[in-house]
C-alpha positions as CSV (number, residue, x, y, z in Angstrom):
1,M,121.2,111.9,149.2
2,P,117.9,110.6,150.7
3,F,118.3,107.4,152.8
4,T,115.9,105.1,154.6
5,V,117.1,103.6,157.9
6,G,115.3,100.9,159.8
7,L,115.9,101.2,163.5
8,A,115.9,98.8,166.4
9,P,113.0,99.4,168.8
10,G,113.5,102.5,171.0
11,V,116.4,104.0,169.1
12,D,116.6,107.7,168.7
13,A,117.6,108.5,165.1
14,A,119.2,111.9,165.8
15,A,121.3,110.5,168.6
16,L,122.4,107.6,166.4
17,F,123.4,109.9,163.6
18,E,125.4,112.1,165.9
19,R,127.2,109.1,167.4
20,L,128.2,107.9,164.0
21,N,129.2,111.4,162.7
22,V,126.4,111.2,160.1
23,E,125.1,114.6,159.2
24,F,121.6,115.3,157.9
25,Y,120.0,118.4,156.4
26,G,116.3,119.1,156.5
27,S,114.2,117.1,158.9
28,I,114.2,113.4,159.8
29,E,110.9,111.9,158.6
30,T,109.6,109.0,160.8
31,I,107.4,106.1,159.9
32,A,106.8,105.0,163.5
33,Q,104.8,101.9,162.6
34,L,107.8,100.5,160.7
35,N,110.5,101.7,163.1
36,A,112.0,103.5,160.1
37,V,113.2,107.1,159.3
38,Q,114.0,108.9,156.1
39,A,116.5,111.7,155.8
40,N,119.0,113.4,153.5
41,L,122.4,112.2,154.9
42,Y,126.1,112.5,154.4
43,Y,129.0,111.1,156.2
44,E,131.1,113.6,158.1
45,P,134.5,111.8,157.9
46,D,134.1,111.8,154.1
47,K,132.2,115.0,153.8
48,Y,133.9,116.1,150.6
49,G,134.3,112.7,149.0
50,L,132.0,110.1,147.6
51,G,131.1,108.6,151.0
52,Y,127.7,107.1,150.3
53,D,128.9,103.5,150.4
54,K,131.0,104.3,153.5
55,L,127.9,105.9,155.1
56,L,125.8,102.8,154.4
57,D,128.6,100.5,155.7
58,A,128.8,102.6,158.9
59,L,125.0,102.4,159.4
60,R,124.7,98.7,158.6
61,A,127.5,97.8,161.0
62,D,125.7,99.5,164.0
63,P,123.7,97.1,166.2
64,Q,120.9,99.8,166.6
65,V,120.3,99.7,162.8
66,R,118.2,96.9,161.2
67,Y,118.8,98.0,157.7
68,A,120.0,101.0,155.7
69,E,119.4,101.7,152.0
70,K,119.3,104.5,149.5
71,E,115.8,105.9,148.8
72,E,114.4,104.5,145.6
73,L,111.9,106.2,143.2
74,A,108.4,104.9,142.7
75,Y,107.1,105.4,139.1
76,Q,103.6,106.0,137.7
77,F,104.1,106.6,134.0
78,P,100.7,106.6,132.1
79,P,100.3,103.8,129.6
80,A,100.1,104.6,125.9
81,A,96.6,105.5,124.8
82,H,94.7,102.9,122.7
83,T,91.2,102.3,121.3
84,L,88.9,99.8,123.1
85,D,86.8,97.2,121.2
86,G,84.0,97.1,123.8
87,S,84.6,93.6,125.2
88,E,87.2,94.5,127.8
89,L,84.9,93.9,130.8
90,D,83.2,90.9,129.1
91,I,86.2,88.7,129.2
92,V,86.6,88.8,133.0
93,R,83.0,87.6,133.4
94,L,81.8,90.3,135.9
95,P,78.8,89.3,137.9
96,R,75.5,91.2,137.4
97,V,75.3,91.8,141.2
98,R,77.9,94.4,142.0
99,S,77.4,95.2,145.6
100,G,77.6,93.5,149.0
101,S,76.5,93.7,152.6
102,A,79.9,94.1,154.2
103,P,81.5,97.6,154.4
104,V,84.6,97.7,152.4
105,T,87.1,100.5,151.9
106,V,89.6,100.5,149.0
107,A,92.6,102.7,149.3
108,V,93.7,104.0,145.8
109,I,97.4,105.1,146.0
110,G,98.4,107.3,143.1
111,N,97.7,110.8,141.9
112,G,94.6,111.4,144.1
113,V,90.9,111.0,143.6
114,T,88.2,113.6,142.9
115,P,84.5,112.8,143.3
116,N,82.5,113.1,140.0
117,Q,79.2,112.2,138.4
118,E,80.2,108.5,138.5
119,L,81.7,108.5,142.0
120,P,79.6,110.5,144.5
121,A,81.4,112.4,147.3
122,E,79.7,110.3,150.0
123,R,81.5,107.3,148.6
124,V,84.9,108.9,149.1
125,V,86.2,108.7,152.7
126,A,89.0,110.8,154.2
127,G,92.3,110.3,152.6
128,Y,96.0,111.2,153.0
129,D,98.6,113.1,151.2
130,A,101.6,110.8,151.5
131,T,104.0,113.6,150.4
132,E,102.9,115.5,153.5
133,I,103.3,118.8,151.6
134,Y,100.0,119.8,150.1
135,R,97.6,118.1,152.5
136,R,95.3,117.5,149.5
137,T,94.0,114.3,148.0
138,T,92.3,115.7,144.9
139,D,93.3,114.2,141.5
140,L,96.1,115.6,139.5
141,T,95.8,113.6,136.3
142,G,92.3,112.0,136.2
143,R,93.8,108.5,136.4
144,G,93.2,108.0,140.1
145,T,89.6,109.1,139.7
146,M,89.0,106.8,136.8
147,A,90.4,103.8,138.7
148,A,88.2,104.7,141.7
149,G,85.2,104.9,139.5
150,I,85.9,101.5,137.9
151,I,86.3,100.0,141.4
152,A,83.3,101.7,143.3
153,G,81.5,104.0,140.9
154,D,77.8,103.8,140.2
155,S,78.5,101.5,137.3
156,G,81.7,100.2,138.9
157,I,82.4,96.7,140.1
158,C,81.5,97.3,143.8
159,S,79.1,100.2,144.1
160,S,78.7,99.6,147.8
161,C,82.4,100.0,148.5
162,K,84.1,103.2,149.7
163,I,87.2,104.8,148.2
164,M,90.1,106.1,150.3
165,P,92.3,108.5,148.2
166,I,96.1,108.4,149.0
167,R,98.1,110.9,147.0
168,L,101.6,109.8,146.3
169,T,103.0,112.4,143.9
170,L,103.9,116.1,143.9
171,E,101.9,118.5,141.8
172,S,105.1,119.3,139.9
173,D,105.8,115.7,138.9
174,T,102.9,113.2,138.6
175,T,105.1,110.4,137.3
176,Q,107.4,109.6,140.2
177,S,107.8,109.9,143.9
178,L,110.1,108.7,146.7
179,S,109.5,105.2,148.0
180,D,109.0,106.5,151.6
181,S,105.8,108.2,150.4
182,L,104.5,104.9,149.1
183,A,105.3,103.2,152.4
184,R,103.6,106.0,154.3
185,G,100.5,105.6,152.1
186,I,100.4,101.8,152.7
187,V,100.7,102.2,156.5
188,W,98.2,105.1,156.7
189,A,95.6,103.2,154.6
190,T,96.1,100.1,156.8
191,D,95.7,102.1,160.1
192,N,92.6,103.9,158.8
193,G,90.5,101.0,157.9
194,A,91.3,100.0,154.3
195,Q,90.7,96.3,153.6
196,V,92.1,96.6,150.0
197,I,95.0,98.7,148.9
198,T,95.7,99.2,145.2
199,T,98.4,101.0,143.4
200,T,99.9,101.2,139.9
201,A,103.1,102.7,141.4
202,Y,106.2,100.5,141.0
203,L,109.9,100.4,142.0
204,H,112.5,98.7,139.9
205,F,114.1,97.2,143.0
206,D,113.1,95.2,146.1
207,T,113.5,97.5,149.2
208,T,113.3,96.6,152.8
209,L,111.1,99.7,153.5
210,I,108.4,98.7,151.0
211,R,108.7,95.0,151.9
212,E,108.0,95.9,155.6
213,A,105.2,98.3,154.6
214,V,103.5,95.4,152.7
215,R,104.1,93.0,155.6
216,Y,102.5,95.6,157.9
217,A,99.4,95.7,155.8
218,T,99.2,92.0,155.2
219,E,99.6,91.1,158.9
220,R,96.6,93.3,159.6
221,G,94.3,91.6,157.1
222,V,94.8,93.9,154.1
223,L,95.0,92.5,150.6
224,M,97.2,94.6,148.3
225,V,96.6,94.7,144.5
226,A,99.4,96.2,142.5
227,S,100.4,96.7,138.8
228,A,103.1,94.5,137.3
229,S,103.8,97.4,134.9
230,T,104.4,96.9,131.1
231,D,106.5,94.7,128.9
232,A,109.3,97.2,129.0
233,H,110.4,95.1,132.1
234,Q,110.5,92.0,129.9
235,G,109.1,89.7,132.7
236,R,111.3,91.1,135.5
237,R,109.6,91.7,138.8
238,V,108.7,95.2,139.9
239,F,107.6,96.1,143.5
240,P,105.4,96.0,145.5
241,A,103.7,93.8,142.9
242,G,106.7,91.4,143.0
243,F,106.2,90.6,146.7
244,D,104.5,87.2,147.2
245,D,101.8,88.6,149.5
246,V,100.7,91.2,146.9
247,L,98.2,90.3,144.1
248,A,100.3,91.1,141.0
249,V,98.2,92.3,138.0
250,S,99.1,92.5,134.3
251,A,97.2,93.3,131.1
252,V,96.2,91.1,128.1
253,T,94.3,91.7,124.9
254,T,90.6,91.0,124.7
255,S,91.5,87.6,123.4
256,G,93.7,86.9,126.4
257,Q,97.1,87.3,124.7
258,D,100.3,89.3,125.5
259,T,100.3,93.0,125.0
260,M,103.0,95.7,125.2
261,R,100.9,97.4,127.8
262,G,101.4,94.6,130.3
263,N,104.3,92.7,131.8
264,H,104.5,88.9,131.5
265,N,105.8,85.8,133.4
266,T,108.9,84.0,132.4
267,E,109.5,80.2,132.3
268,T,111.4,80.4,135.6
269,D,109.3,83.0,137.4
270,R,105.5,82.8,137.3
271,W,105.1,85.8,139.6
272,I,102.2,87.6,138.0
273,D,99.0,86.2,139.6
274,V,96.2,87.5,137.4
275,A,95.4,89.6,134.4
276,A,92.5,91.5,132.9
277,A,92.0,93.2,129.5
278,E,94.1,96.3,128.8
279,G,92.1,99.5,129.2
280,V,88.6,100.2,130.6
281,P,86.2,103.0,129.9
282,A,85.9,105.4,132.8
283,V,85.1,109.0,133.8
284,D,87.9,111.4,134.9
285,H,88.1,114.2,137.4
286,N,86.6,116.6,134.9
287,N,83.6,114.4,134.3
288,E,84.9,113.5,130.8
289,S,84.5,110.0,129.4
290,K,88.0,108.6,128.9
291,V,89.9,105.3,128.8
292,L,92.0,104.2,131.7
293,A,94.6,102.6,129.5
294,G,96.7,99.4,129.7
295,V,97.6,97.8,133.0
296,E,96.2,100.7,135.0
297,G,92.7,99.7,133.8
298,S,93.3,96.0,134.4
299,T,94.6,96.7,137.9
300,A,91.5,98.7,138.7
301,V,89.3,95.8,137.5
302,V,91.1,93.3,139.7
303,A,91.0,95.6,142.7
304,G,87.2,96.1,142.2
305,T,86.7,92.4,142.1
306,V,88.7,91.9,145.3
307,A,86.6,94.6,146.9
308,L,83.4,92.9,145.8
309,A,84.6,89.6,147.2
310,F,85.2,91.2,150.6
311,A,81.8,92.9,150.4
312,S,79.9,89.7,149.4
313,R,81.0,87.6,152.3
314,P,81.3,89.3,155.7
315,G,84.3,88.1,157.7
316,V,86.2,86.7,154.7
317,T,90.0,86.9,155.1
318,A,92.5,88.5,152.7
319,A,94.1,85.0,152.2
320,E,90.7,83.5,151.3
321,V,90.0,86.3,148.8
322,R,93.4,86.0,147.3
323,K,93.0,82.2,146.9
324,A,89.5,82.7,145.3
325,I,90.9,85.1,142.7
326,T,93.9,82.9,141.8
327,D,92.2,79.5,141.9
328,T,89.4,80.5,139.5
329,T,91.4,82.2,136.8
330,T,91.0,81.1,133.2
331,T,94.2,79.5,132.0
332,D,93.3,77.7,128.7
333,G,94.2,79.5,125.6
334,V,95.5,82.7,127.3
335,S,99.0,84.0,128.0
336,L,98.4,84.9,131.6
337,P,95.9,83.6,134.3
338,L,92.8,85.6,133.3
339,L,90.5,87.0,136.0
340,N,87.1,85.2,136.3
341,A,85.4,87.7,138.5
342,G,82.0,86.1,139.0
343,T,83.3,82.6,139.6
344,A,85.8,84.0,142.2
345,V,83.0,85.7,144.1
346,Y,80.7,82.6,143.8
347,S,83.5,80.4,145.2
348,L,83.4,82.5,148.4
349,T,79.6,82.9,148.8
350,G,78.1,79.9,147.1
351,Q,75.1,82.1,146.3
352,D,73.4,82.1,143.0
353,S,69.7,83.2,143.0
354,A,68.9,83.8,139.4
355,D,69.3,82.1,136.0
356,P,71.7,83.7,133.5
357,E,70.2,86.1,131.0
358,I,71.1,85.9,127.3
359,T,71.5,89.5,126.2
360,S,72.2,88.7,122.6
361,T,72.2,85.5,120.5
362,G,74.5,87.1,118.0
363,L,71.8,86.2,115.4
364,T,68.9,88.0,113.9
365,T,65.5,86.5,113.0
366,D,65.3,85.4,109.3
367,Q,69.1,86.0,108.9
368,L,70.1,84.4,105.7
369,I,72.8,81.7,106.1
370,T,74.4,80.1,103.1
371,D,77.7,78.8,104.5
372,V,79.6,78.1,107.7
373,M,79.0,81.1,109.9
374,S,80.6,82.6,113.1
375,F,78.7,84.6,115.6
376,R,79.3,85.8,119.2
377,P,76.4,85.5,121.7
378,S,76.5,87.2,125.1
379,A,75.0,86.6,128.4
380,V,75.1,88.0,132.0
381,D,74.5,86.4,135.3
382,D,74.5,87.4,139.0
383,T,77.6,85.2,139.3
384,A,79.3,84.1,136.1
385,V,78.4,82.4,132.8
386,T,80.7,79.4,132.4
387,R,79.7,78.3,128.9
388,M,77.3,78.8,126.0
389,E,75.8,75.9,124.1
390,L,74.2,75.8,120.6
391,Y,71.3,73.3,119.9
392,V,69.7,72.4,116.6
393,G,66.8,70.1,116.6
394,G,67.5,69.1,120.2
395,D,71.1,68.2,119.5
396,K,74.0,70.1,120.9
397,V,76.3,71.1,118.0
398,A,78.7,73.6,119.5
399,T,80.0,74.8,122.9
400,R,81.8,78.1,123.7
401,W,83.8,78.3,127.0
402,N,85.4,81.7,126.8
403,P,83.5,85.0,126.1
404,W,86.0,86.3,123.6
405,Q,85.5,83.3,121.4
406,S,83.0,83.0,118.5
407,M,80.7,80.1,117.9
408,N,80.7,78.3,114.5
409,W,77.8,76.5,112.9
410,S,77.7,74.7,109.6
411,P,74.2,74.6,108.0
412,P,73.0,71.4,106.3
413,E,73.8,70.9,102.7
414,N,71.3,71.3,99.9
415,F,68.7,72.8,102.2
416,N,66.4,75.7,101.6
417,G,64.2,76.8,104.5
418,R,64.1,77.9,108.1
419,I,65.9,76.4,111.1
420,A,65.6,77.2,114.8
421,L,68.9,77.8,116.6
422,T,68.7,77.6,120.4
423,L,71.4,79.0,122.6
424,R,71.7,77.9,126.2
425,A,73.7,79.8,128.8
426,V,75.0,77.9,131.8
427,D,76.3,79.7,135.0
428,V,78.8,78.5,137.6
429,A,76.0,77.1,139.7
430,G,74.6,75.0,136.8
431,R,71.6,77.3,136.4
432,S,70.7,77.9,132.7
433,S,68.4,79.8,130.3
434,S,67.8,79.5,126.6
435,A,66.9,81.8,123.7
436,T,65.9,80.7,120.2
437,T,66.4,82.5,116.9
438,T,65.0,81.2,113.6
439,V,67.2,81.8,110.6
440,R,66.8,81.2,106.9
441,V,69.2,78.6,105.4
442,D,69.8,78.3,101.8
443,T,72.5,75.9,100.7
444,A,70.6,74.9,97.6
445,G,70.3,78.1,95.7
446,P,69.5,78.5,92.0
447,A,70.6,75.9,89.4
448,G,73.2,76.3,86.7
449,S,76.6,75.2,85.5
450,I,79.9,76.7,84.3
451,V,80.0,76.0,80.5
452,S,83.3,77.6,79.7
453,P,86.1,76.9,80.3
454,A,85.6,73.2,80.6
455,A,86.7,71.3,83.7
456,G,90.4,70.6,83.5
457,A,90.9,73.0,80.6
458,R,94.3,74.6,80.3
459,V,94.2,78.4,80.6
460,R,96.5,81.3,80.9
461,G,96.2,84.7,82.6
462,S,92.6,85.9,82.8
463,V,90.0,83.8,81.1
464,E,86.4,84.4,80.0
465,V,84.1,82.5,82.2
466,V,80.6,81.6,81.0
467,F,77.9,80.5,83.5
468,R,74.6,79.2,82.2
469,G,72.0,79.7,84.9
470,A,68.3,78.9,85.5
471,A,65.7,81.5,85.0
472,D,65.6,82.6,88.7
473,V,69.2,83.7,88.7
474,A,69.1,87.4,89.6
475,S,72.9,88.1,89.8
476,A,76.1,86.2,89.5
477,E,79.8,86.8,90.2
478,V,82.9,84.8,89.6
479,N,85.9,85.0,92.0
480,G,84.3,88.1,93.4
481,V,83.8,89.8,90.0
482,A,80.3,90.7,88.8
483,M,79.2,88.8,85.7
484,K,77.1,90.3,82.8
485,R,74.0,88.7,81.6
486,A,73.1,87.7,78.0
487,G,70.0,85.6,77.9
488,S,70.6,82.7,80.3
489,D,74.4,83.1,80.1
490,W,76.4,85.2,82.5
491,S,80.0,86.0,81.7
492,A,83.1,87.8,83.1
493,T,86.8,87.7,82.5
494,V,88.9,86.8,85.6
495,A,92.1,85.1,86.6
496,P,91.6,81.7,88.3
497,S,92.4,81.6,92.1
498,G,94.5,78.6,92.8
499,G,93.2,76.9,89.7
500,R,89.6,77.5,90.7
501,L,86.8,79.5,89.2
502,V,84.0,79.9,91.7
503,V,80.6,81.3,90.5
504,E,78.1,82.5,93.1
505,A,74.7,82.8,91.7
506,T,71.9,84.6,93.7
507,D,68.2,84.3,93.1
508,K,65.6,87.1,93.7
509,D,65.1,86.0,97.3
510,G,68.7,86.3,98.1
511,Y,69.4,82.5,98.1
512,R,72.8,81.6,96.7
513,S,74.4,78.7,95.0
514,R,78.1,78.1,94.5
515,F,79.6,76.4,91.4
516,T,83.2,75.5,91.2
517,Q,85.2,74.7,88.1
518,T,88.8,73.5,88.4
519,V,91.1,74.4,85.5
520,V,94.8,74.0,84.9
521,V,96.6,77.3,84.9
522,D,99.5,77.5,82.5
523,N,101.3,80.8,82.4
524,D,104.7,79.5,81.4
525,G,106.1,79.4,77.9
526,P,107.7,76.3,76.3
527,A,111.1,75.0,77.4
528,A,113.9,73.8,75.1
529,T,117.6,73.3,74.7
530,V,119.3,75.7,72.2
531,N,122.2,74.5,70.0
532,P,124.9,75.6,69.6
533,K,125.9,76.6,73.1
534,Q,126.7,80.1,74.2
535,N,130.0,81.5,72.7
536,T,130.4,78.6,70.3
537,R,132.6,79.6,67.4
538,V,131.1,79.1,63.9
539,R,132.0,79.8,60.2
540,G,130.2,80.3,57.0
541,T,126.7,78.9,57.1
542,F,126.0,77.0,60.4
543,T,122.9,75.3,61.8
544,T,121.1,76.3,65.0
545,S,118.4,74.1,66.4
546,L,116.1,73.4,69.3
547,T,116.0,70.0,71.1
548,A,114.1,68.7,74.1
549,V,111.2,71.1,73.3
550,N,108.3,70.6,75.6
551,D,105.2,72.4,76.9
552,A,102.3,71.0,78.9
553,S,99.8,72.8,76.6
554,G,101.6,72.0,73.4
555,V,104.0,74.1,71.3
556,A,102.5,76.2,68.6
557,K,105.6,77.5,66.9
558,A,109.3,78.3,67.3
559,E,110.8,81.3,65.6
560,L,114.4,82.5,65.0
561,W,116.0,85.9,64.8
562,A,119.7,86.4,64.0
563,N,121.2,89.8,64.7
564,G,117.6,91.1,64.7
565,K,116.7,89.6,61.3
566,Y,113.8,87.2,61.3
567,L,114.8,83.9,59.7
568,G,111.5,82.0,60.0
569,A,109.9,79.3,62.0
570,G,110.9,75.7,62.7
571,Y,113.1,73.8,65.1
572,S,116.2,74.0,63.0
573,K,117.5,76.9,60.8
574,K,120.6,77.6,58.9
575,V,122.4,80.9,59.5
576,A,124.8,82.4,56.9
577,T,127.6,84.5,58.2
578,G,129.3,85.2,54.8
579,Q,132.8,86.4,55.0
580,S,132.2,88.5,58.2
581,S,133.6,87.7,61.6
582,G,132.3,88.6,65.1
583,N,129.3,88.0,67.4
584,V,126.0,86.6,66.1
585,K,123.0,87.1,68.4
586,L,120.5,84.3,68.1
587,V,117.0,84.7,69.6
588,W,114.6,81.8,69.6
589,K,111.1,82.6,70.6
590,L,108.8,79.7,71.5
591,T,105.0,80.1,71.7
592,D,102.6,77.5,73.2
593,R,99.0,76.9,72.1
594,L,97.7,79.2,74.9
595,G,99.9,82.1,73.7
596,N,102.5,81.8,76.5
597,T,106.0,82.6,75.2
598,R,109.5,82.0,76.2
599,S,112.7,83.4,74.5
600,Y,116.2,82.1,74.6
601,T,119.1,84.2,73.6
602,R,122.5,82.8,72.5
603,T,125.5,84.5,71.2
604,V,127.9,82.6,68.9
605,I,131.1,83.9,67.4
606,A,131.5,83.9,63.6
607,D,135.1,83.2,62.5
608,N,135.6,83.4,58.7
609,K,139.2,84.6,58.8
610,A,142.0,82.4,57.4
611,P,144.9,81.5,59.8
612,S,148.0,83.6,59.9
613,L,150.8,81.5,58.1
614,S,154.4,81.9,57.3
615,I,157.5,79.7,56.5
616,T,160.3,80.5,58.9
617,K,162.9,78.2,57.6
618,A,163.1,76.2,54.4
619,P,165.0,76.1,51.0
620,G,164.1,79.0,48.9
621,D,162.6,79.2,45.5
622,K,164.6,77.5,42.7
623,A,166.7,75.8,45.3
624,K,168.5,72.6,44.5
625,V,167.8,69.9,47.2
626,K,168.5,66.3,47.9
627,G,167.6,63.8,50.6
628,T,165.2,64.8,53.4
629,V,164.4,68.5,53.6
630,Q,162.9,70.2,56.7
631,V,160.4,73.0,56.5
632,T,159.7,75.1,59.6
633,V,156.3,76.9,59.8
634,K,154.7,79.5,62.1
635,A,150.9,79.6,62.2
636,S,148.1,81.1,64.5
637,D,144.3,81.5,64.5
638,A,141.7,82.8,67.0
639,S,139.8,79.5,66.6
640,G,143.0,77.4,66.9
641,I,145.1,75.6,64.3
642,A,143.9,72.2,63.4
643,R,146.9,71.1,61.2
644,I,149.6,72.2,58.9
645,E,150.2,70.4,55.5
646,L,153.1,70.3,53.1
647,S,152.2,69.6,49.5
648,V,154.6,68.7,46.7
649,N,153.3,68.8,43.2
650,G,149.7,68.9,44.6
651,K,150.1,65.9,46.9
652,V,150.3,66.2,50.7
653,V,153.5,64.7,51.8
654,A,153.7,65.8,55.5
655,T,151.3,66.9,58.2
656,D,151.9,68.5,61.7
657,K,149.3,69.3,64.4
658,T,151.6,70.5,67.1
659,A,152.7,74.1,67.5
660,G,156.3,74.7,66.5
661,Y,155.4,73.1,63.2
662,V,158.1,71.1,61.3
663,L,157.4,69.3,58.1
664,R,159.8,66.9,56.4
665,V,159.9,65.5,52.9
666,N,162.4,63.0,51.2
667,T,163.1,64.8,48.0
668,D,164.9,61.7,46.6
669,K,161.5,60.1,46.1
670,Q,160.0,63.1,44.3
671,K,160.3,64.3,40.8
672,K,163.2,66.3,39.7
673,T,161.2,69.5,39.6
674,M,159.0,70.0,42.7
675,K,156.3,72.6,43.2
676,V,156.2,73.1,47.1
677,R,153.4,74.8,49.1
678,V,152.4,74.9,52.8
679,C,148.7,74.9,53.9
680,A,147.2,75.8,57.4
681,Y,143.7,74.7,58.6
682,D,142.0,76.3,61.6
683,K,139.6,74.3,63.7
684,L,136.6,75.7,61.9
685,G,138.0,74.8,58.5
686,N,139.3,78.2,57.4
687,I,142.4,77.7,55.1
688,A,145.6,79.7,54.5
689,Y,148.3,79.0,51.8
690,T,151.8,80.1,51.4
691,G,153.3,81.0,48.0
692,T,154.5,78.1,45.8
693,R,158.3,77.5,45.7
694,T,160.1,75.4,43.0
695,W,162.8,73.0,44.1
696,Y,165.1,71.0,41.9
697,R,166.5,67.7,42.9
698,R,170.2,67.4,42.5
C-alpha cells in the first residue's frame, strides 16, 4: 500500500521506518522541497493482518512525523464529446491583443505536450515526467497539446507565453496517477520558472501532500489554475481546485448556464471562482483539428487569460492577477461567475489604445423587416467590449450587455420604406465605434380583408377562410397554409389557432400585411339531461325525454334509437316494450347547428311480467263462513309489490302493502253468497289474480 509521510526537518526516512518496525518494498521516493516521502509500506508487528490503520497510528504518533496518509489517486477522465456552436470564446470577451512584454511560462500538468503547427517547438520549454519512469513529456492523448495551444498557440490567448509540459500519467493508463506525481509536478514547475500552473487532474479528497505542494507554489508567486471537474461531483470540492489559493474553474453553456460537463457551487459553498464556456476548438498532437471538450477547454481558456495578465503587466503578483480575474467576472444572468478576459487584463494595465471594431451588425443591407426582429451583432477590442447600443434616428432604442444575448428591435407600425439602424460598440475604457446598416421596413403591406368567416362567427374543426385582397397581392397564407387564388379572393381550409385566423398577404416586392380574424371555436356537441335515469324499471309503453338541452351554437336536432331501432327526432319519444321484459338500450344523439354531435346512452329495464301470487291460508271454495275471515297471501315481483287487494263480489274489501300479507273481511256484512278473489299489483302496475272462490255465509 503506498503511503505519503511528511517528515520533520532533518529526519531520515529509512531510519525512522526501521525504528518503528515499518517495512517497505521498492524505493523510498523523496520530495525534498516538501520534506515528504512516498513508499509502499506495511507494519511488521501486524505483517499478516490488516495493519494499515495501525501503521498510520504508529507513524502519526511519532514526533518526527508531521503527517502520514494513504496515497490518493489523481484522475483525468476526458469529458464527453460535444458539438460547439462557435461562440465559446466570444462569451469570455477575449481581447484582440493577445501577447505581452513580460516573459511568462505556463506549466501544463497532464498527459504531456507535443509541439504542432499551432504550437511551435521554440514555444515549448523543457518539461518533466513526474512519474519519473519514461523521462518523456510528449503527449499521450492530444488533450495536453490542445490545452497548450489554447493557452499559447499562434491563435491562442497568449502567443508570447511559453509552455512547460509536465507529464503526470503512465503510458498504460492516461486517466489516473498517484497524487505524489501531481505534487512532484507542482514543485518541479515552481522550481523551474513557471508563473502559472494549470491542471485538469483532480483528487476526491483533501490531502496534506497536495495542500503543501500548492502552498509551496503559492508562496513562490505562482498562480495555480485547476479544473473543478464535472457535475458528477454535485457541487462537492475536488482538489487541488478546492484549495482557496487555487483558481477553481468550471464550465457553463454558451448562454452562461449550468452544464453536466462542469461542476457547480452550492448555497453553502461558493468555492468555484470562475467559469468559461464548455469546449474550445484546438489542434491535437497529430495536427488534427479537434474540440477540447467540457471543463478541460474552459480551464485552458482561464489559464491562458491568467498568463496574458502576467505578460501584460511586468511585475504583477499572483494575488493581483487572481483578484483581477475574480473581480471582473460577469455575474448577472449566469449560473457561475463568468470570465471577462479583456476587462480583467485592462484592470491590471489600464491600457486601451484603440477603438472597438464592429465585425458584424447582425444585419444585411436592404434586409426586409416586417415584424419584431432579433439579431446578434459582434465586435472585438484590444481590451473588452462592455456593451452594444442600437440607435434609430439618433435615439437609443436597445442595449445589449452580454455577448451571448440577442438584440431586439420593433419596427414602426404602418411604415413602408428604409430605416438606418446604427450600432455602437463601447469598450471597457469608454472608447466606441459605430456601424450603420440600412434595412427595408414594411409594416403596411398590401390591403385586403378576411370576408369569411365573419368576426365572432362560431366554427368547428377546419373552416374555409376567404381573403379578399388588393390587386398587388402576390401570395397569401392563413395560419401557415398556402391559399389558392380565384380572382381577387384567396381561400384555404384550416383549423383556427387559439380562435384566431391569421392571413399573411405578400406583394410582388416581398412586403407583407397581416390580417387577423377572431372566431369562436365550438367543437363540442349539445349537452342535455336524459330521462329516465340509468337502470330505471319500466313497463309497457314509456316516455323518454331530454331536458336542460343547451348548446352555444344552437341545437339542430335530437334523435332517438331504442335497441338499435330509429324512433325519430324530438325531445320526447314514447317507447313500446310490448309484453317483453329485459334491458332496453336508449341512444339519444344531439346535433348542433355546426354539425357537432354528442350521444347519451341509457339502459332501462322493461318489466311486463305479472307478480307471483298465491293464497297460503284461507277458507276453500264452497266453504261456509261467518264473522271475520282472514286470508293469508304470498306474493313477489322483481319490481317490488305495491299492494295486495281482496275483492268480494267485485268490490275491494281489504288491502295490505306489507310483506307477510294478511287480508281480513267481515262476512256478516256480505251477501250470503260471496265470490272471493285476491289481486297483486307490482310497482310498475303489472297485475296478477288468484282463482275465484265461492263462500257461503252461515
